[in-house]
C-alpha positions in Angstrom: 140.0 97.4 134.9 142.3 100.3 133.3 140.8 102.5 130.9 143.1 103.0 127.5 144.3 106.2 127.7 142.5 108.6 125.1 146.2 110.7 124.7 147.5 108.0 121.8 149.0 110.4 119.4 147.5 110.9 115.8 150.8 109.9 114.6 150.5 106.6 116.6 147.2 105.8 115.7 148.0 106.2 112.1 151.2 104.0 112.4 149.0 101.4 114.2 146.4 101.8 111.2 148.8 101.6 108.7 150.2 98.3 110.1 146.8 96.5 110.3 146.4 97.3 106.6 149.6 96.4 105.6 149.3 92.8 106.9 145.8 92.3 105.5 144.3 92.3 109.3 141.0 91.9 108.1 137.9 89.5 108.3 138.6 87.7 105.4 142.6 87.8 105.6 142.2 86.4 109.5 139.8 83.8 108.2 142.1 82.7 105.0 144.9 82.6 107.8 143.2 80.4 110.3 141.6 77.8 107.7 137.7 76.7 108.2 138.2 74.5 111.2 140.1 77.0 113.3 137.4 80.4 112.2 134.7 78.3 113.4 136.2 77.1 116.5 137.1 80.8 117.3 133.3 81.8 116.4 132.7 79.2 119.4 135.5 81.2 121.2 137.4 78.3 121.3 141.3 79.3 120.4 143.4 75.7 120.3 142.8 75.2 116.6 144.0 78.7 115.6 146.6 78.7 117.7 147.8 75.4 116.1 147.1 76.7 113.1 149.4 80.2 113.3 152.2 77.9 115.3 155.5 79.0 114.6 154.9 81.7 112.2 156.6 84.8 112.7 154.4 86.9 109.8 152.8 90.1 110.8 149.4 88.8 110.0 149.8 85.6 112.4 151.4 87.9 114.8 148.5 90.2 114.7 145.6 87.1 115.2 147.9 85.6 117.8 147.5 89.0 119.6 144.3 89.7 119.3 141.9 87.2 117.8 143.5 84.5 120.0 144.2 86.7 123.0 147.8 85.1 123.2 151.1 86.5 124.2 153.2 87.7 121.8 157.1 87.7 121.8 158.0 91.5 122.1 161.0 91.9 119.4 158.6 90.0 117.0 155.7 92.5 117.4 157.7 95.5 117.3 158.6 94.6 113.8 155.1 95.2 113.3 153.6 97.7 115.5 154.6 100.6 117.7 154.6 98.5 120.9 155.8 101.3 123.3 153.0 103.9 122.4 150.3 100.8 122.9 151.9 99.7 125.9 151.7 103.1 127.2 148.0 103.8 126.3 146.9 100.7 128.0 146.0 98.7 124.8 148.8 96.4 125.7 150.2 94.8 128.2 154.0 93.5 129.0 154.8 90.1 131.0 157.0 90.7 134.5 160.1 90.1 132.3 159.1 92.3 129.8 159.9 89.7 127.0 156.4 89.2 125.8 152.9 91.5 125.7 149.3 90.5 125.1 146.4 92.7 124.3 144.8 94.7 127.1 141.8 95.1 125.0 140.9 94.0 121.5 140.9 95.3 118.1 139.1 93.2 115.8 138.7 93.5 112.3 135.0 93.9 110.3 133.6 94.6 107.4 131.1 95.0 105.5 129.8 94.5 101.6 131.6 98.0 101.0 134.9 97.9 103.1 137.0 97.2 106.1 136.8 98.1 109.8 138.8 97.9 112.7 136.7 97.9 116.3 138.5 98.1 119.6 137.0 96.9 122.7 137.4 94.8 125.8 138.6 91.1 125.1 136.1 88.4 125.0 135.4 86.9 128.2 135.3 83.0 128.7 137.8 82.1 126.0 138.4 78.1 126.2 135.6 77.4 128.7 137.2 79.5 131.5 134.8 81.3 133.7 135.3 84.9 133.5 133.0 87.3 135.8 132.2 90.2 133.6 133.3 93.9 135.4 130.8 96.4 135.6 131.9 98.5 132.8 132.4 95.8 130.4 132.7 97.2 126.9 131.1 94.6 124.3 132.5 94.0 121.2 131.2 92.6 118.0 128.2 90.3 119.2 125.1 88.9 117.4 123.1 92.2 118.1 125.0 94.9 117.4 124.8 92.7 113.7 121.3 92.5 113.6 120.8 96.3 114.2 123.4 97.3 111.6 121.3 94.9 108.8 118.1 96.3 110.4 119.4 100.1 109.6 117.8 101.8 106.5 120.8 102.9 104.5 119.6 106.0 102.9 121.4 109.3 103.0 120.8 111.3 106.2 121.9 114.9 107.3 122.3 113.9 111.0 122.4 110.8 112.8 122.5 109.4 116.4 124.0 106.5 117.5 122.7 106.4 121.0 124.6 104.0 123.6 127.4 103.3 121.3 129.5 101.0 123.0 132.4 100.2 121.0 131.3 102.4 118.1 130.0 99.6 115.3 127.1 101.4 114.6 128.7 104.5 114.1 131.0 103.0 111.6 128.3 101.8 109.5 126.3 105.7 110.5 129.3 107.3 108.6 129.3 105.4 105.6 125.7 107.1 104.5 125.3 110.1 107.3 127.0 113.9 107.0 127.7 113.7 110.8 127.4 111.4 113.6 126.9 111.8 117.2 127.5 109.1 119.4 126.6 108.9 122.6 126.9 106.3 126.0 126.8 106.3 129.8 130.1 104.6 130.3 133.2 106.7 130.1 135.3 103.4 129.1 132.7 103.1 126.3 133.6 106.3 124.9 137.4 106.0 125.3 136.9 102.7 123.4 134.6 104.0 120.6 136.9 106.9 120.6 140.0 104.3 119.3 137.5 102.9 117.1 136.6 105.8 115.0 140.3 107.3 114.9 141.6 103.8 114.0 139.6 104.1 111.2 139.8 107.5 110.2 136.8 108.8 111.3 134.8 112.4 112.8 132.4 111.1 114.9 131.1 113.5 117.6 131.3 111.3 120.8 129.1 112.5 123.8 129.0 111.5 127.6 125.5 110.7 129.5 122.4 108.8 129.6 119.7 108.1 127.0 119.1 111.6 125.2 120.2 113.6 127.7 123.6 114.3 125.6 121.5 115.6 122.6 119.0 117.7 124.4 116.8 119.7 122.3 118.5 118.2 118.8 116.9 116.4 115.9 118.1 113.3 113.7 117.3 112.1 110.3 117.9 108.8 111.8 118.6 107.5 115.3 119.7 103.4 115.3 120.5 101.9 119.3 121.1 99.0 121.0 120.2 100.1 124.5 121.1 98.2 127.7 117.5 96.5 127.5 117.7 93.5 129.4 114.4 93.4 132.1 116.1 92.6 135.4 115.5 94.0 139.0 118.6 95.9 139.4 121.5 94.6 137.2 124.8 96.3 136.9 126.5 95.9 133.7 126.4 99.0 131.8 126.3 97.3 128.6 123.1 95.4 128.9 121.2 96.4 132.4 119.6 100.3 132.1 119.0 100.5 135.6 115.4 101.7 135.0 112.6 99.5 136.6 111.0 96.4 134.0 111.0 97.5 130.1 111.4 101.1 130.9 114.4 101.8 129.2 112.7 100.2 126.0 109.7 102.3 126.6 112.0 105.6 127.1 113.8 105.0 123.9 110.6 105.0 121.9 108.9 107.7 123.6 111.8 110.2 124.0 113.3 108.7 120.6 110.2 109.9 118.9 110.9 113.5 120.1 114.3 113.6 118.8 113.2 113.0 115.1 113.4 115.4 112.5 110.4 115.2 109.9 111.0 111.8 107.6 113.2 111.0 110.9 113.3 106.9 111.5 114.5 105.5 114.4 115.3 102.1 114.8 115.7 99.8 117.8 116.2 96.3 119.1 114.4 96.0 122.4 112.9 93.6 125.1 109.6 93.9 126.5 107.4 92.0 129.3 104.4 89.8 128.8 102.1 90.4 131.5 99.4 88.3 133.1 96.5 89.6 131.8 97.5 92.0 129.4 98.4 91.7 125.4 101.4 92.5 124.4 100.5 94.2 121.6 98.3 96.7 123.5 101.5 97.7 126.0 103.8 98.3 122.8 100.8 100.2 121.0 100.5 102.0 124.3 104.2 103.0 123.7 104.0 104.2 120.2 100.6 105.3 119.6 101.2 108.6 121.2 104.3 109.2 119.3 102.3 110.6 116.0 104.8 108.5 114.5 104.4 106.0 112.0 105.5 102.6 113.7 106.2 99.0 113.0 107.0 96.4 115.7 107.9 92.7 115.0 108.5 90.4 118.2 111.3 87.8 117.2 110.7 85.7 119.9 109.4 85.0 123.6 111.6 83.4 126.5 109.8 81.8 129.4 111.3 83.5 132.7 113.6 81.1 133.7 115.7 80.9 130.5 116.3 84.7 130.5 117.5 84.5 133.7 119.8 81.8 132.9 120.7 83.5 129.6 121.9 86.6 131.2 123.4 85.0 134.2 125.6 82.8 131.4 126.1 85.6 129.3 127.6 87.9 132.7 129.7 84.9 133.7 128.2 84.4 136.9 127.4 80.8 136.4 129.2 78.4 138.8 130.1 81.1 141.2 128.8 81.2 144.8 126.2 83.5 144.2 124.5 82.0 140.6 121.4 80.6 143.1 120.7 83.2 144.8 120.6 86.1 142.0 118.7 83.4 139.8 115.7 83.0 142.8 115.9 87.1 143.3 115.3 87.6 139.7 112.8 85.0 139.0 110.9 86.0 142.1 110.9 89.5 141.1 109.4 88.0 137.8 106.7 86.4 139.5 106.2 89.9 141.6 105.7 91.8 138.3 103.0 89.4 137.1 105.7 88.5 134.3 105.0 85.7 132.2 107.5 85.7 129.4 109.7 88.7 127.7 109.6 89.7 124.2 112.6 90.5 122.0 112.3 92.4 118.9 112.9 95.5 116.3 110.8 98.5 116.5 111.3 101.0 113.7 109.4 104.4 113.9 109.1 107.1 111.1 107.9 111.0 112.0 106.0 112.0 108.9 103.5 114.8 110.2 100.4 112.6 109.3 97.2 112.7 110.8 96.7 109.4 110.7 100.1 107.4 111.5 100.0 103.6 111.1 101.0 101.4 113.7 101.7 97.8 112.8 102.4 95.4 115.5 102.9 91.9 114.9 104.7 88.6 115.9 106.8 86.9 113.1 109.5 84.3 114.2 110.2 82.9 110.9 113.3 83.3 108.9 113.9 86.6 106.9 116.7 87.9 104.3 119.7 89.8 105.7 120.4 92.8 105.7 116.2 93.7 106.0 117.2 97.2 106.2 115.7 98.2 102.3 112.9 96.1 103.1 112.1 98.2 106.4 112.6 101.3 104.4 110.5 100.2 101.6 107.5 99.3 104.1 107.6 102.6 105.6 107.5 104.3 101.9 104.5 101.8 101.1 102.4 103.2 104.5 103.1 106.7 103.0 102.0 105.6 99.4 98.9 104.1 101.2 98.1 107.3 102.8 95.2 107.9 100.3 91.5 107.2 99.9 89.8 104.4 98.8 88.8 106.0 95.5 92.3 107.3 94.6 93.7 103.7 95.6 91.0 102.2 92.9 92.5 104.6 90.4 95.9 103.4 90.9 97.9 101.3 89.0 99.5 98.5 90.9 102.2 95.8 89.8 103.2 93.0 91.6 106.4 92.8 93.0 109.3 91.0 91.2 110.1 88.6 94.2 106.8 87.2 94.7 105.6 83.9 93.3 102.5 81.8 93.4 102.6 78.2 94.6 99.5 76.1 94.0 98.9 73.3 96.9 96.4 70.4 96.0 96.1 66.4 95.1 97.8 65.6 91.9 95.7 65.5 88.9 92.9 67.5 90.5 91.7 70.7 88.4 91.3 73.4 91.3 94.0 73.7 93.9 93.0 73.3 97.6 95.0 76.2 98.0 96.9 79.2 96.4 100.1 80.7 98.2 101.3 84.0 97.6 105.1 84.2 98.4 108.0 86.3 98.9 111.4 85.3 98.1 113.3 88.6 99.6 112.6 90.4 102.8 110.5 88.7 105.5 109.6 86.1 103.4 106.3 86.4 104.0 103.4 84.0 102.7 99.8 84.2 102.5 96.9 82.1 101.5 94.8 83.8 98.9 91.2 82.9 97.6 90.7 82.7 94.1 89.7 86.5 93.5 92.8 87.4 95.1 95.0 85.5 93.4 93.4 86.6 90.0 93.4 90.4 91.2 97.2 90.2 92.3 98.0 87.8 88.9 96.3 90.7 86.6 98.3 93.7 88.5 100.7 94.8 85.4 100.5 98.4 85.8 98.7 98.8 82.7 95.2 99.0 84.0 93.8 100.3 87.6 92.8 98.6 90.4 89.2 99.3 90.4 88.9 98.2 86.4 90.8 94.8 87.3 88.5 94.2 90.1 85.3 94.7 88.1 86.5 92.6 85.1 87.2 90.1 87.8 83.9 90.5 89.1 82.6 89.4 85.6 84.5 86.5 85.1 83.5 85.2 88.5 80.0 85.8 88.4 79.7 87.9 91.3 78.4 91.5 92.1 81.2 94.2 91.7 80.1 96.3 94.7 80.6 93.2 96.8 84.0 92.2 95.5 85.2 95.8 96.0 84.4 95.8 99.4 85.9 92.4 100.0 89.1 93.0 98.5 89.9 96.4 99.2 91.4 95.7 102.8 92.9 92.8 101.1 94.6 95.1 98.7 96.2 97.6 101.3 97.6 94.9 102.9 99.0 93.2 99.9 100.3 96.6 99.2 101.7 97.5 102.7 103.6 94.3 102.8 105.0 94.3 99.3 103.3 91.9 97.5 101.5 94.5 95.2 103.5 97.9 93.8 102.6 101.3 93.3 103.3 101.4 90.2 105.1 104.7 89.0 102.7 107.3 87.0 
């Protein structure tokens, strides 16, 4: 695979940027051009409906969509009206047919966007379009995908001085980080990834410090206010795809991101990572993850989103690399599965890890399973959780003196048979963030219902004890851990003084 030439002039890059913008080559522009049916098919890597939708059109947007979105050849004479074709050919972005009459994409330039605006991302072409079997080269640079989107939505978007995009790939996270960070450093062990990421940031007019090296080697001795990473976390016996296999045994690369990453956080700095971890026979996965984070001295929040059976896991990643159907498929499948058995791996968890360095003597660590639906983007909820953890780092007496308010997104549901006076269950439910729901007893529901910020929590608890004709001291003892959990989870908030 030819690596795009890094020497495209600034003038040529600017000409491409202007051409894309003038043609309306954006996420919305392409979707409007293709229509719902073709856009949905393209999301499934099928281009036939899209080719039909733009057939016969010589408009600039149609030519760009045909070239990159649909990976189809385009007549050179038509494309030269839109793009500086010759520099893109010499730079390895396009390639010409043998007769020179048509050109096609050698790498992808894909529109991308968030709520604040549009970008373009440079990556390798999506393999396996239209059902073709396409083994992926070892140094393949993945483009826009579900994992990068998940990390982007998880990342806390607060102003940051220095941000690190660890394992940048095609540079997606750097685009987001540049919106709210004074300086962005991006690293990758794959030289091809850095070449494509460089084109991504230049095409978007950004200044990102790109560095070559593995994990934190390129930033030795440096600290950051925010680290965002989607590392090559696939658990394998020796995979060879740089974008997904870290080359370390088991889930060691996920562990190192946590342990080593914590050392690169400035005070108040936040690390957010996607990760895989193994479920080892005879060990609780929470204990394994706990051993990773508890030594960091950071507040930590780990959420397991799903667990896959080892056989399903192997099938997923052999499919991902385009190896299904080739001569060595069955052998690689068997070798991988045997390796899992030798390591006593019963399952592979996928989830999110977040750390914040606070310098606290008693860091809070929460490790939980949450396979349910959540509201995206979740970044605001992640930031708020760490803020609440810090706010809760007070004595019990101080918490009883605090004034609490119900979160705006919390509703109460009562479950029971029609006509009955007392409900069987009272459920407190969030309509934002993780969309948690908890069953509350009469005292707990009454306490939450009375929290409007006007009275200290202890006064409310004592008044509730009188109403329920129970001992106030015992009620406080019962409510205290529940109150801390309700605040940590965002059902209750500490009122501003």
